[in-house]
N, C-alpha and C positions, 0 to 999 in steps of 0.2 A: 866443763862440769863432768863429774863422774856418774856412771850409771852401772848398777849391778843387775845381773840376771841370775835368779835362783831357779834351777830347774830340777824336777824329779823325774826319774826314768819310769817308763812303763814296766810293770812287773814282767819278768821273763825276757827282758830285752838285752841281757848281758852279752850273749853271743853276737847279736847285731851291733851292739855298742863297740865291741872289740873289732869287728870287721870294718866299721866305718871310721874308727878312731884315726887311722893315718890321714884321711882327707879332712877330718875335723881339725887335726893338729896343723895341717897345711893352711887351712882357713885362718886359724888363730894366728899363725906366724905371718900370714899376709896382712894382718891388721897393723903390724909394725908397732910403733910406740903408742899408738892409740889403745892397744891392749895393755892394761895395767897389771892384771893378774888373772889367772884361770886355773881351775883344777877340779878334780872329781870330789863329790861328797861321798863319804864312805859309810857303809853299814857297820854293824858290830863285828862282823867277820873280816872287815877290811876290803870288801868288794865295792866297786862303784855303784851308787844308787841315784846319782844326780850330778849336777854341775853347778859351780859358782864361777861367774865371770864378771870382771869389772873392766869397763872401757871408758875412755874419755871421748865425749862428743859435745857438739854445740847444743843439741836439743834431744829430747826423748825420742822424737821421730827418727833422728839420725842414728841414735843408739839402737833403737828397735830394728831399723833396717840392717845394721851390722849383725845384730844377734840373729835375725831371721835368715841371714845368708849362711848360717852355720849348717854344715851337712847333717848334723844330728837332728835338726829340725826337719829337713827334707826326708830323712830316713824314718821319721816318726819315732825316734828314741824316747822323746820326752812325753810323759803323761800330762804334765803341767809345767808352767813356767810363769815367773813374775819378773817384771822389769821395773826397777825403782831408781829414782835419783839417790845417790849415795854420797855421804860426806865422810871423808877420812878424818878421824879424830886423833888416833895414835898409830904410829907406824914403827914397829920393832922388827920388821922383816929384814932390814939391812943389818948385817953383822957389824957390831961395834968392835973397835980395836982396844 
């Protein structure tokens, strides 16, 4: 089953986000194929203001454990986050020939 985490950054956390980003990306890469997609949510100026991540897990508890292991959590980057089961309806992310 797929689970999405939608997180919003704390105001003024941009420099800290940039500093922690390399270990955050290492964590995401360590999830392997369990990670379906991940990326920053951007503000009107194009600067990160949060994150969207989707992983595959057996239960919401397993998904939550994976999301909570993210270094952005430990660093206190996020002001809030929500974890929800997610169902893919349409996928146009793969380039068609």
